[in-house]
mmCIF file as Biopython writes it, N, C-alpha, C and O atoms, coordinates in Angstrom:
data_model
#
loop_
_atom_site.group_PDB
_atom_site.id
_atom_site.type_symbol
_atom_site.label_atom_id
_atom_site.label_alt_id
_atom_site.label_comp_id
_atom_site.label_asym_id
_atom_site.label_entity_id
_atom_site.label_seq_id
_atom_site.pdbx_PDB_ins_code
_atom_site.Cartn_x
_atom_site.Cartn_y
_atom_site.Cartn_z
_atom_site.occupancy
_atom_site.B_iso_or_equiv
_atom_site.auth_seq_id
_atom_site.auth_asym_id
_atom_site.pdbx_PDB_model_num
ATOM 1   N N  . MET A ? 1  ? 24.793  31.084  -14.041 1.0 0.0 1  A 1 
ATOM 2   C CA . MET A ? 1  ? 24.608  29.721  -14.478 1.0 0.0 1  A 1 
ATOM 3   C C  . MET A ? 1  ? 23.144  29.336  -14.266 1.0 0.0 1  A 1 
ATOM 4   O O  . MET A ? 1  ? 22.659  29.376  -13.135 1.0 0.0 1  A 1 
ATOM 5   N N  . THR A ? 2  ? 22.449  28.971  -15.308 1.0 0.0 2  A 1 
ATOM 6   C CA . THR A ? 2  ? 21.048  28.585  -15.203 1.0 0.0 2  A 1 
ATOM 7   C C  . THR A ? 2  ? 20.926  27.072  -15.167 1.0 0.0 2  A 1 
ATOM 8   O O  . THR A ? 2  ? 21.704  26.345  -15.785 1.0 0.0 2  A 1 
ATOM 9   N N  . GLU A ? 3  ? 19.920  26.618  -14.420 1.0 0.0 3  A 1 
ATOM 10  C CA . GLU A ? 3  ? 19.670  25.174  -14.334 1.0 0.0 3  A 1 
ATOM 11  C C  . GLU A ? 3  ? 18.716  24.772  -15.453 1.0 0.0 3  A 1 
ATOM 12  O O  . GLU A ? 3  ? 17.790  25.509  -15.791 1.0 0.0 3  A 1 
ATOM 13  N N  . GLU A ? 4  ? 18.951  23.607  -16.014 1.0 0.0 4  A 1 
ATOM 14  C CA . GLU A ? 4  ? 18.050  23.087  -17.029 1.0 0.0 4  A 1 
ATOM 15  C C  . GLU A ? 4  ? 17.267  21.920  -16.425 1.0 0.0 4  A 1 
ATOM 16  O O  . GLU A ? 4  ? 17.833  21.044  -15.770 1.0 0.0 4  A 1 
ATOM 17  N N  . PHE A ? 5  ? 15.965  21.928  -16.658 1.0 0.0 5  A 1 
ATOM 18  C CA . PHE A ? 5  ? 15.094  20.893  -16.142 1.0 0.0 5  A 1 
ATOM 19  C C  . PHE A ? 5  ? 14.403  20.191  -17.291 1.0 0.0 5  A 1 
ATOM 20  O O  . PHE A ? 5  ? 14.193  20.773  -18.355 1.0 0.0 5  A 1 
ATOM 21  N N  . LYS A ? 6  ? 14.051  18.931  -17.069 1.0 0.0 6  A 1 
ATOM 22  C CA . LYS A ? 6  ? 13.307  18.190  -18.086 1.0 0.0 6  A 1 
ATOM 23  C C  . LYS A ? 6  ? 11.829  18.549  -18.052 1.0 0.0 6  A 1 
ATOM 24  O O  . LYS A ? 6  ? 11.141  18.462  -19.070 1.0 0.0 6  A 1 
ATOM 25  N N  . THR A ? 7  ? 11.331  18.959  -16.860 1.0 0.0 7  A 1 
ATOM 26  C CA . THR A ? 7  ? 9.920   19.322  -16.756 1.0 0.0 7  A 1 
ATOM 27  C C  . THR A ? 7  ? 9.763   20.830  -16.922 1.0 0.0 7  A 1 
ATOM 28  O O  . THR A ? 7  ? 10.619  21.603  -16.494 1.0 0.0 7  A 1 
ATOM 29  N N  . PRO A ? 8  ? 8.680   21.233  -17.538 1.0 0.0 8  A 1 
ATOM 30  C CA . PRO A ? 8  ? 8.448   22.672  -17.732 1.0 0.0 8  A 1 
ATOM 31  C C  . PRO A ? 8  ? 8.245   23.387  -16.387 1.0 0.0 8  A 1 
ATOM 32  O O  . PRO A ? 8  ? 7.841   22.776  -15.398 1.0 0.0 8  A 1 
ATOM 33  N N  . ALA A ? 9  ? 8.530   24.665  -16.376 1.0 0.0 9  A 1 
ATOM 34  C CA . ALA A ? 9  ? 8.392   25.468  -15.158 1.0 0.0 9  A 1 
ATOM 35  C C  . ALA A ? 9  ? 6.960   25.426  -14.632 1.0 0.0 9  A 1 
ATOM 36  O O  . ALA A ? 9  ? 6.749   25.372  -13.420 1.0 0.0 9  A 1 
ATOM 37  N N  . SER A ? 10 ? 5.985   25.452  -15.521 1.0 0.0 10 A 1 
ATOM 38  C CA . SER A ? 10 ? 4.586   25.427  -15.082 1.0 0.0 10 A 1 
ATOM 39  C C  . SER A ? 10 ? 4.257   24.128  -14.346 1.0 0.0 10 A 1 
ATOM 40  O O  . SER A ? 10 ? 3.503   24.141  -13.373 1.0 0.0 10 A 1 
ATOM 41  N N  . GLN A ? 11 ? 4.816   23.013  -14.804 1.0 0.0 11 A 1 
ATOM 42  C CA . GLN A ? 11 ? 4.572   21.728  -14.132 1.0 0.0 11 A 1 
ATOM 43  C C  . GLN A ? 11 ? 5.264   21.692  -12.767 1.0 0.0 11 A 1 
ATOM 44  O O  . GLN A ? 11 ? 4.705   21.175  -11.801 1.0 0.0 11 A 1 
ATOM 45  N N  . ARG A ? 12 ? 6.467   22.235  -12.690 1.0 0.0 12 A 1 
ATOM 46  C CA . ARG A ? 12 ? 7.169   22.285  -11.408 1.0 0.0 12 A 1 
ATOM 47  C C  . ARG A ? 12 ? 6.395   23.129  -10.404 1.0 0.0 12 A 1 
ATOM 48  O O  . ARG A ? 12 ? 6.297   22.769  -9.231  1.0 0.0 12 A 1 
ATOM 49  N N  . GLU A ? 13 ? 5.853   24.233  -10.854 1.0 0.0 13 A 1 
ATOM 50  C CA . GLU A ? 13 ? 5.040   25.091  -9.982  1.0 0.0 13 A 1 
ATOM 51  C C  . GLU A ? 13 ? 3.769   24.371  -9.537  1.0 0.0 13 A 1 
ATOM 52  O O  . GLU A ? 13 ? 3.376   24.466  -8.374  1.0 0.0 13 A 1 
ATOM 53  N N  . ALA A ? 14 ? 3.130   23.656  -10.450 1.0 0.0 14 A 1 
ATOM 54  C CA . ALA A ? 14 ? 1.915   22.904  -10.102 1.0 0.0 14 A 1 
ATOM 55  C C  . ALA A ? 14 ? 2.249   21.822  -9.077  1.0 0.0 14 A 1 
ATOM 56  O O  . ALA A ? 14 ? 1.488   21.608  -8.134  1.0 0.0 14 A 1 
ATOM 57  N N  . ASN A ? 15 ? 3.370   21.147  -9.253  1.0 0.0 15 A 1 
ATOM 58  C CA . ASN A ? 15 ? 3.797   20.131  -8.290  1.0 0.0 15 A 1 
ATOM 59  C C  . ASN A ? 15 ? 4.040   20.754  -6.922  1.0 0.0 15 A 1 
ATOM 60  O O  . ASN A ? 15 ? 3.644   20.192  -5.901  1.0 0.0 15 A 1 
ATOM 61  N N  . LYS A ? 16 ? 4.683   21.898  -6.899  1.0 0.0 16 A 1 
ATOM 62  C CA . LYS A ? 16 ? 4.972   22.588  -5.649  1.0 0.0 16 A 1 
ATOM 63  C C  . LYS A ? 16 ? 3.668   22.979  -4.943  1.0 0.0 16 A 1 
ATOM 64  O O  . LYS A ? 16 ? 3.540   22.788  -3.733  1.0 0.0 16 A 1 
ATOM 65  N N  . ARG A ? 17 ? 2.711   23.520  -5.684  1.0 0.0 17 A 1 
ATOM 66  C CA . ARG A ? 17 ? 1.422   23.892  -5.094  1.0 0.0 17 A 1 
ATOM 67  C C  . ARG A ? 17 ? 0.703   22.669  -4.530  1.0 0.0 17 A 1 
ATOM 68  O O  . ARG A ? 17 ? 0.120   22.733  -3.448  1.0 0.0 17 A 1 
ATOM 69  N N  . TYR A ? 18 ? 0.746   21.556  -5.265  1.0 0.0 18 A 1 
ATOM 70  C CA . TYR A ? 18 ? 0.101   20.330  -4.799  1.0 0.0 18 A 1 
ATOM 71  C C  . TYR A ? 18 ? 0.734   19.860  -3.487  1.0 0.0 18 A 1 
ATOM 72  O O  . TYR A ? 18 ? 0.026   19.525  -2.537  1.0 0.0 18 A 1 
ATOM 73  N N  . ARG A ? 19 ? 2.068   19.836  -3.440  1.0 0.0 19 A 1 
ATOM 74  C CA . ARG A ? 19 ? 2.765   19.382  -2.222  1.0 0.0 19 A 1 
ATOM 75  C C  . ARG A ? 19 ? 2.432   20.277  -1.033  1.0 0.0 19 A 1 
ATOM 76  O O  . ARG A ? 19 ? 2.230   19.781  0.075   1.0 0.0 19 A 1 
ATOM 77  N N  . GLU A ? 20 ? 2.371   21.579  -1.248  1.0 0.0 20 A 1 
ATOM 78  C CA . GLU A ? 20 ? 2.055   22.510  -0.163  1.0 0.0 20 A 1 
ATOM 79  C C  . GLU A ? 20 ? 0.608   22.348  0.303   1.0 0.0 20 A 1 
ATOM 80  O O  . GLU A ? 20 ? 0.318   22.451  1.495   1.0 0.0 20 A 1 
ATOM 81  N N  . LYS A ? 21 ? -0.285  22.098  -0.633  1.0 0.0 21 A 1 
ATOM 82  C CA . LYS A ? 21 ? -1.707  21.980  -0.309  1.0 0.0 21 A 1 
ATOM 83  C C  . LYS A ? 21 ? -2.048  20.630  0.323   1.0 0.0 21 A 1 
ATOM 84  O O  . LYS A ? 21 ? -3.032  20.525  1.055   1.0 0.0 21 A 1 
ATOM 85  N N  . ASN A ? 22 ? -1.253  19.604  0.051   1.0 0.0 22 A 1 
ATOM 86  C CA . ASN A ? 22 ? -1.555  18.242  0.495   1.0 0.0 22 A 1 
ATOM 87  C C  . ASN A ? 22 ? -0.429  17.658  1.341   1.0 0.0 22 A 1 
ATOM 88  O O  . ASN A ? 22 ? 0.047   16.555  1.072   1.0 0.0 22 A 1 
ATOM 89  N N  . LYS A ? 23 ? -0.004  18.400  2.363   1.0 0.0 23 A 1 
ATOM 90  C CA . LYS A ? 23 ? 1.126   17.971  3.186   1.0 0.0 23 A 1 
ATOM 91  C C  . LYS A ? 23 ? 0.860   16.655  3.889   1.0 0.0 23 A 1 
ATOM 92  O O  . LYS A ? 23 ? 1.750   15.807  3.954   1.0 0.0 23 A 1 
ATOM 93  N N  . GLU A ? 24 ? -0.333  16.460  4.416   1.0 0.0 24 A 1 
ATOM 94  C CA . GLU A ? 24 ? -0.648  15.210  5.120   1.0 0.0 24 A 1 
ATOM 95  C C  . GLU A ? 24 ? -0.626  14.021  4.167   1.0 0.0 24 A 1 
ATOM 96  O O  . GLU A ? 24 ? -0.104  12.961  4.512   1.0 0.0 24 A 1 
ATOM 97  N N  . ALA A ? 25 ? -1.177  14.185  2.993   1.0 0.0 25 A 1 
ATOM 98  C CA . ALA A ? 25 ? -1.183  13.098  2.009   1.0 0.0 25 A 1 
ATOM 99  C C  . ALA A ? 25 ? 0.247   12.760  1.586   1.0 0.0 25 A 1 
ATOM 100 O O  . ALA A ? 25 ? 0.587   11.590  1.411   1.0 0.0 25 A 1 
ATOM 101 N N  . MET A ? 26 ? 1.071   13.779  1.423   1.0 0.0 26 A 1 
ATOM 102 C CA . MET A ? 26 ? 2.460   13.549  1.037   1.0 0.0 26 A 1 
ATOM 103 C C  . MET A ? 26 ? 3.212   12.816  2.148   1.0 0.0 26 A 1 
ATOM 104 O O  . MET A ? 26 ? 4.027   11.935  1.873   1.0 0.0 26 A 1 
ATOM 105 N N  . LYS A ? 27 ? 2.937   13.183  3.406   1.0 0.0 27 A 1 
ATOM 106 C CA . LYS A ? 27 ? 3.585   12.528  4.537   1.0 0.0 27 A 1 
ATOM 107 C C  . LYS A ? 27 ? 3.177   11.055  4.586   1.0 0.0 27 A 1 
ATOM 108 O O  . LYS A ? 27 ? 4.024   10.182  4.774   1.0 0.0 27 A 1 
ATOM 109 N N  . TRP A ? 28 ? 1.878   10.775  4.417   1.0 0.0 28 A 1 
ATOM 110 C CA . TRP A ? 28 ? 1.365   9.410   4.437   1.0 0.0 28 A 1 
ATOM 111 C C  . TRP A ? 28 ? 2.006   8.586   3.318   1.0 0.0 28 A 1 
ATOM 112 O O  . TRP A ? 28 ? 2.425   7.450   3.542   1.0 0.0 28 A 1 
ATOM 113 N N  . GLN A ? 29 ? 2.080   9.153   2.131   1.0 0.0 29 A 1 
ATOM 114 C CA . GLN A ? 29 ? 2.689   8.450   1.003   1.0 0.0 29 A 1 
ATOM 115 C C  . GLN A ? 29 ? 4.162   8.163   1.253   1.0 0.0 29 A 1 
ATOM 116 O O  . GLN A ? 29 ? 4.664   7.104   0.876   1.0 0.0 29 A 1 
ATOM 117 N N  . SER A ? 30 ? 4.853   9.097   1.885   1.0 0.0 30 A 1 
ATOM 118 C CA . SER A ? 30 ? 6.267   8.912   2.192   1.0 0.0 30 A 1 
ATOM 119 C C  . SER A ? 30 ? 6.462   7.764   3.181   1.0 0.0 30 A 1 
ATOM 120 O O  . SER A ? 30 ? 7.352   6.934   2.994   1.0 0.0 30 A 1 
ATOM 121 N N  . TYR A ? 31 ? 5.641   7.710   4.228   1.0 0.0 31 A 1 
ATOM 122 C CA . TYR A ? 31 ? 5.724   6.616   5.198   1.0 0.0 31 A 1 
ATOM 123 C C  . TYR A ? 31 ? 5.463   5.279   4.516   1.0 0.0 31 A 1 
ATOM 124 O O  . TYR A ? 31 ? 6.166   4.298   4.761   1.0 0.0 31 A 1 
ATOM 125 N N  . ARG A ? 32 ? 4.462   5.251   3.671   1.0 0.0 32 A 1 
ATOM 126 C CA . ARG A ? 32 ? 4.105   4.010   2.979   1.0 0.0 32 A 1 
ATOM 127 C C  . ARG A ? 32 ? 5.245   3.538   2.063   1.0 0.0 32 A 1 
ATOM 128 O O  . ARG A ? 32 ? 5.592   2.357   2.048   1.0 0.0 32 A 1 
ATOM 129 N N  . ARG A ? 33 ? 5.814   4.470   1.308   1.0 0.0 33 A 1 
ATOM 130 C CA . ARG A ? 33 ? 6.937   4.110   0.429   1.0 0.0 33 A 1 
ATOM 131 C C  . ARG A ? 33 ? 8.120   3.604   1.233   1.0 0.0 33 A 1 
ATOM 132 O O  . ARG A ? 33 ? 8.774   2.634   0.850   1.0 0.0 33 A 1 
ATOM 133 N N  . GLY A ? 34 ? 8.391   4.267   2.351   1.0 0.0 34 A 1 
ATOM 134 C CA . GLY A ? 34 ? 9.511   3.860   3.188   1.0 0.0 34 A 1 
ATOM 135 C C  . GLY A ? 34 ? 9.313   2.465   3.750   1.0 0.0 34 A 1 
ATOM 136 O O  . GLY A ? 34 ? 10.240  1.655   3.761   1.0 0.0 34 A 1 
ATOM 137 N N  . ALA A ? 35 ? 8.104   2.186   4.217   1.0 0.0 35 A 1 
ATOM 138 C CA . ALA A ? 35 ? 7.811   0.860   4.767   1.0 0.0 35 A 1 
ATOM 139 C C  . ALA A ? 35 ? 7.947   -0.214  3.692   1.0 0.0 35 A 1 
ATOM 140 O O  . ALA A ? 35 ? 8.543   -1.265  3.929   1.0 0.0 35 A 1 
ATOM 141 N N  . LYS A ? 36 ? 7.398   0.049   2.521   1.0 0.0 36 A 1 
ATOM 142 C CA . LYS A ? 36 ? 7.475   -0.937  1.440   1.0 0.0 36 A 1 
ATOM 143 C C  . LYS A ? 36 ? 8.928   -1.154  1.015   1.0 0.0 36 A 1 
ATOM 144 O O  . LYS A ? 36 ? 9.355   -2.289  0.799   1.0 0.0 36 A 1 
ATOM 145 N N  . ASN A ? 37 ? 9.670   -0.077  0.898   1.0 0.0 37 A 1 
ATOM 146 C CA . ASN A ? 37 ? 11.074  -0.180  0.498   1.0 0.0 37 A 1 
ATOM 147 C C  . ASN A ? 37 ? 11.844  -1.023  1.511   1.0 0.0 37 A 1 
ATOM 148 O O  . ASN A ? 37 ? 12.642  -1.878  1.126   1.0 0.0 37 A 1 
ATOM 149 N N  . TYR A ? 38 ? 11.613  -0.789  2.795   1.0 0.0 38 A 1 
ATOM 150 C CA . TYR A ? 38 ? 12.305  -1.555  3.825   1.0 0.0 38 A 1 
ATOM 151 C C  . TYR A ? 38 ? 11.943  -3.039  3.732   1.0 0.0 38 A 1 
ATOM 152 O O  . TYR A ? 38 ? 12.822  -3.901  3.763   1.0 0.0 38 A 1 
ATOM 153 N N  . ILE A ? 39 ? 10.662  -3.327  3.620   1.0 0.0 39 A 1 
ATOM 154 C CA . ILE A ? 39 ? 10.218  -4.720  3.567   1.0 0.0 39 A 1 
ATOM 155 C C  . ILE A ? 39 ? 10.756  -5.419  2.323   1.0 0.0 39 A 1 
ATOM 156 O O  . ILE A ? 39 ? 11.236  -6.549  2.411   1.0 0.0 39 A 1 
ATOM 157 N N  . MET A ? 40 ? 10.682  -4.775  1.189   1.0 0.0 40 A 1 
ATOM 158 C CA . MET A ? 40 ? 11.066  -5.408  -0.063  1.0 0.0 40 A 1 
ATOM 159 C C  . MET A ? 40 ? 12.584  -5.527  -0.239  1.0 0.0 40 A 1 
ATOM 160 O O  . MET A ? 40 ? 13.055  -6.464  -0.884  1.0 0.0 40 A 1 
ATOM 161 N N  . ASN A ? 41 ? 13.353  -4.590  0.325   1.0 0.0 41 A 1 
ATOM 162 C CA . ASN A ? 41 ? 14.777  -4.535  0.010   1.0 0.0 41 A 1 
ATOM 163 C C  . ASN A ? 41 ? 15.731  -4.787  1.171   1.0 0.0 41 A 1 
ATOM 164 O O  . ASN A ? 41 ? 16.889  -5.134  0.937   1.0 0.0 41 A 1 
ATOM 165 N N  . ARG A ? 42 ? 15.293  -4.626  2.396   1.0 0.0 42 A 1 
ATOM 166 C CA . ARG A ? 42 ? 16.229  -4.675  3.513   1.0 0.0 42 A 1 
ATOM 167 C C  . ARG A ? 42 ? 15.880  -5.689  4.600   1.0 0.0 42 A 1 
ATOM 168 O O  . ARG A ? 42 ? 16.779  -6.185  5.279   1.0 0.0 42 A 1 
ATOM 169 N N  . ALA A ? 43 ? 14.606  -6.008  4.780   1.0 0.0 43 A 1 
ATOM 170 C CA . ALA A ? 43 ? 14.166  -6.800  5.920   1.0 0.0 43 A 1 
ATOM 171 C C  . ALA A ? 43 ? 14.695  -8.232  5.876   1.0 0.0 43 A 1 
ATOM 172 O O  . ALA A ? 43 ? 14.747  -8.869  4.824   1.0 0.0 43 A 1 
ATOM 173 N N  . THR A ? 44 ? 15.084  -8.712  7.049   1.0 0.0 44 A 1 
ATOM 174 C CA . THR A ? 44 ? 15.480  -10.108 7.207   1.0 0.0 44 A 1 
ATOM 175 C C  . THR A ? 44 ? 14.243  -10.914 7.605   1.0 0.0 44 A 1 
ATOM 176 O O  . THR A ? 44 ? 13.176  -10.342 7.826   1.0 0.0 44 A 1 
ATOM 177 N N  . GLN A ? 45 ? 14.380  -12.220 7.696   1.0 0.0 45 A 1 
ATOM 178 C CA . GLN A ? 45 ? 13.248  -13.047 8.113   1.0 0.0 45 A 1 
ATOM 179 C C  . GLN A ? 45 ? 12.795  -12.669 9.524   1.0 0.0 45 A 1 
ATOM 180 O O  . GLN A ? 45 ? 11.596  -12.635 9.801   1.0 0.0 45 A 1 
ATOM 181 N N  . ALA A ? 46 ? 13.745  -12.386 10.414  1.0 0.0 46 A 1 
ATOM 182 C CA . ALA A ? 46 ? 13.391  -11.968 11.776  1.0 0.0 46 A 1 
ATOM 183 C C  . ALA A ? 46 ? 12.606  -10.652 11.750  1.0 0.0 46 A 1 
ATOM 184 O O  . ALA A ? 46 ? 11.640  -10.492 12.497  1.0 0.0 46 A 1 
ATOM 185 N N  . ASP A ? 47 ? 13.015  -9.719  10.899  1.0 0.0 47 A 1 
ATOM 186 C CA . ASP A ? 47 ? 12.292  -8.451  10.760  1.0 0.0 47 A 1 
ATOM 187 C C  . ASP A ? 47 ? 10.872  -8.696  10.283  1.0 0.0 47 A 1 
ATOM 188 O O  . ASP A ? 47 ? 9.924   -8.115  10.811  1.0 0.0 47 A 1 
ATOM 189 N N  . LEU A ? 48 ? 10.725  -9.564  9.277   1.0 0.0 48 A 1 
ATOM 190 C CA . LEU A ? 48 ? 9.403   -9.850  8.724   1.0 0.0 48 A 1 
ATOM 191 C C  . LEU A ? 48 ? 8.498   -10.498 9.771   1.0 0.0 48 A 1 
ATOM 192 O O  . LEU A ? 48 ? 7.308   -10.192 9.837   1.0 0.0 48 A 1 
ATOM 193 N N  . ASP A ? 49 ? 9.056   -11.390 10.586  1.0 0.0 49 A 1 
ATOM 194 C CA . ASP A ? 49 ? 8.264   -12.020 11.649  1.0 0.0 49 A 1 
ATOM 195 C C  . ASP A ? 49 ? 7.775   -10.973 12.645  1.0 0.0 49 A 1 
ATOM 196 O O  . ASP A ? 49 ? 6.627   -11.025 13.086  1.0 0.0 49 A 1 
ATOM 197 N N  . GLU A ? 50 ? 8.634   -10.028 13.000  1.0 0.0 50 A 1 
ATOM 198 C CA . GLU A ? 50 ? 8.245   -8.971  13.932  1.0 0.0 50 A 1 
ATOM 199 C C  . GLU A ? 50 ? 7.184   -8.065  13.309  1.0 0.0 50 A 1 
ATOM 200 O O  . GLU A ? 50 ? 6.227   -7.679  13.980  1.0 0.0 50 A 1 
ATOM 201 N N  . ILE A ? 51 ? 7.347   -7.730  12.052  1.0 0.0 51 A 1 
ATOM 202 C CA . ILE A ? 51 ? 6.380   -6.883  11.356  1.0 0.0 51 A 1 
ATOM 203 C C  . ILE A ? 51 ? 5.020   -7.576  11.291  1.0 0.0 51 A 1 
ATOM 204 O O  . ILE A ? 51 ? 3.987   -6.929  11.464  1.0 0.0 51 A 1 
ATOM 205 N N  . LYS A ? 52 ? 5.013   -8.876  11.044  1.0 0.0 52 A 1 
ATOM 206 C CA . LYS A ? 52 ? 3.751   -9.631  11.017  1.0 0.0 52 A 1 
ATOM 207 C C  . LYS A ? 52 ? 3.041   -9.535  12.363  1.0 0.0 52 A 1 
ATOM 208 O O  . LYS A ? 52 ? 1.816   -9.427  12.413  1.0 0.0 52 A 1 
ATOM 209 N N  . THR A ? 53 ? 3.806   -9.576  13.455  1.0 0.0 53 A 1 
ATOM 210 C CA . THR A ? 53 ? 3.220   -9.439  14.783  1.0 0.0 53 A 1 
ATOM 211 C C  . THR A ? 53 ? 2.583   -8.061  14.946  1.0 0.0 53 A 1 
ATOM 212 O O  . THR A ? 53 ? 1.473   -7.942  15.465  1.0 0.0 53 A 1 
ATOM 213 N N  . TRP A ? 54 ? 3.278   -7.039  14.508  1.0 0.0 54 A 1 
ATOM 214 C CA . TRP A ? 54 ? 2.744   -5.681  14.589  1.0 0.0 54 A 1 
ATOM 215 C C  . TRP A ? 54 ? 1.461   -5.542  13.778  1.0 0.0 54 A 1 
ATOM 216 O O  . TRP A ? 54 ? 0.507   -4.896  14.212  1.0 0.0 54 A 1 
ATOM 217 N N  . ILE A ? 55 ? 1.447   -6.149  12.607  1.0 0.0 55 A 1 
ATOM 218 C CA . ILE A ? 55 ? 0.260   -6.075  11.746  1.0 0.0 55 A 1 
ATOM 219 C C  . ILE A ? 55 ? -0.918  -6.770  12.418  1.0 0.0 55 A 1 
ATOM 220 O O  . ILE A ? 55 ? -2.031  -6.244  12.415  1.0 0.0 55 A 1 
ATOM 221 N N  . ALA A ? 56 ? -0.685  -7.939  12.989  1.0 0.0 56 A 1 
ATOM 222 C CA . ALA A ? 56 ? -1.762  -8.664  13.668  1.0 0.0 56 A 1 
ATOM 223 C C  . ALA A ? 56 ? -2.308  -7.840  14.830  1.0 0.0 56 A 1 
ATOM 224 O O  . ALA A ? 56 ? -3.522  -7.776  15.021  1.0 0.0 56 A 1 
ATOM 225 N N  . GLU A ? 57 ? -1.431  -7.211  15.606  1.0 0.0 57 A 1 
ATOM 226 C CA . GLU A ? 57 ? -1.866  -6.364  16.724  1.0 0.0 57 A 1 
ATOM 227 C C  . GLU A ? 57 ? -2.699  -5.186  16.223  1.0 0.0 57 A 1 
ATOM 228 O O  . GLU A ? 57 ? -3.733  -4.863  16.807  1.0 0.0 57 A 1 
ATOM 229 N N  . LYS A ? 58 ? -2.260  -4.559  15.167  1.0 0.0 58 A 1 
ATOM 230 C CA . LYS A ? 58 ? -2.973  -3.406  14.613  1.0 0.0 58 A 1 
ATOM 231 C C  . LYS A ? 58 ? -4.339  -3.805  14.064  1.0 0.0 58 A 1 
ATOM 232 O O  . LYS A ? 58 ? -5.317  -3.074  14.228  1.0 0.0 58 A 1 
ATOM 233 N N  . GLU A ? 59 ? -4.404  -4.973  13.407  1.0 0.0 59 A 1 
ATOM 234 C CA . GLU A ? 59 ? -5.683  -5.467  12.890  1.0 0.0 59 A 1 
ATOM 235 C C  . GLU A ? 59 ? -6.668  -5.728  14.020  1.0 0.0 59 A 1 
ATOM 236 O O  . GLU A ? 59 ? -7.852  -5.416  13.898  1.0 0.0 59 A 1 
ATOM 237 N N  . LYS A ? 60 ? -6.183  -6.300  15.122  1.0 0.0 60 A 1 
ATOM 238 C CA . LYS A ? 60 ? -7.050  -6.508  16.293  1.0 0.0 60 A 1 
ATOM 239 C C  . LYS A ? 60 ? -7.552  -5.180  16.827  1.0 0.0 60 A 1 
ATOM 240 O O  . LYS A ? 60 ? -8.735  -5.035  17.136  1.0 0.0 60 A 1 
ATOM 241 N N  . GLU A ? 61 ? -6.659  -4.216  16.935  1.0 0.0 61 A 1 
ATOM 242 C CA . GLU A ? 61 ? -7.015  -2.883  17.432  1.0 0.0 61 A 1 
ATOM 243 C C  . GLU A ? 61 ? -8.084  -2.241  16.542  1.0 0.0 61 A 1 
ATOM 244 O O  . GLU A ? 61 ? -9.044  -1.658  17.047  1.0 0.0 61 A 1 
ATOM 245 N N  . LEU A ? 62 ? -7.923  -2.344  15.244  1.0 0.0 62 A 1 
ATOM 246 C CA . LEU A ? 62 ? -8.877  -1.735  14.324  1.0 0.0 62 A 1 
ATOM 247 C C  . LEU A ? 62 ? -10.236 -2.433  14.355  1.0 0.0 62 A 1 
ATOM 248 O O  . LEU A ? 62 ? -11.269 -1.784  14.189  1.0 0.0 62 A 1 
ATOM 249 N N  . ASN A ? 63 ? -10.243 -3.741  14.566  1.0 0.0 63 A 1 
ATOM 250 C CA . ASN A ? 63 ? -11.488 -4.494  14.606  1.0 0.0 63 A 1 
ATOM 251 C C  . ASN A ? 63 ? -12.251 -4.266  15.902  1.0 0.0 63 A 1 
ATOM 252 O O  . ASN A ? 63 ? -13.479 -4.357  15.914  1.0 0.0 63 A 1 
ATOM 253 N N  . ILE A ? 64 ? -11.547 -3.970  16.999  1.0 0.0 64 A 1 
ATOM 254 C CA . ILE A ? 64 ? -12.195 -3.717  18.284  1.0 0.0 64 A 1 
ATOM 255 C C  . ILE A ? 64 ? -12.933 -2.387  18.244  1.0 0.0 64 A 1 
ATOM 256 O O  . ILE A ? 64 ? -14.051 -2.282  18.747  1.0 0.0 64 A 1 
ATOM 257 N N  . ASN A ? 65 ? -12.324 -1.387  17.658  1.0 0.0 65 A 1 
ATOM 258 C CA . ASN A ? 65 ? -12.919 -0.057  17.621  1.0 0.0 65 A 1 
ATOM 259 C C  . ASN A ? 65 ? -13.944 -0.064  16.567  1.0 0.0 65 A 1 
ATOM 260 O O  . ASN A ? 65 ? -14.598 0.952   16.335  1.0 0.0 65 A 1 
#
């Protein structure tokens, strides 16, 4: 039984090479997507208030260094 794909084999191979070569970038993008998805689709007002506190703390940390 063969699998049928919408993307050509050459594109799938290129995607695989990119993911292997750029593991850190892929990890960063995954974290970012996850955070955005949580904020946009799941977070309550209490969650958003806590996240705002974390952001303010991180901004202070980045400005000090």
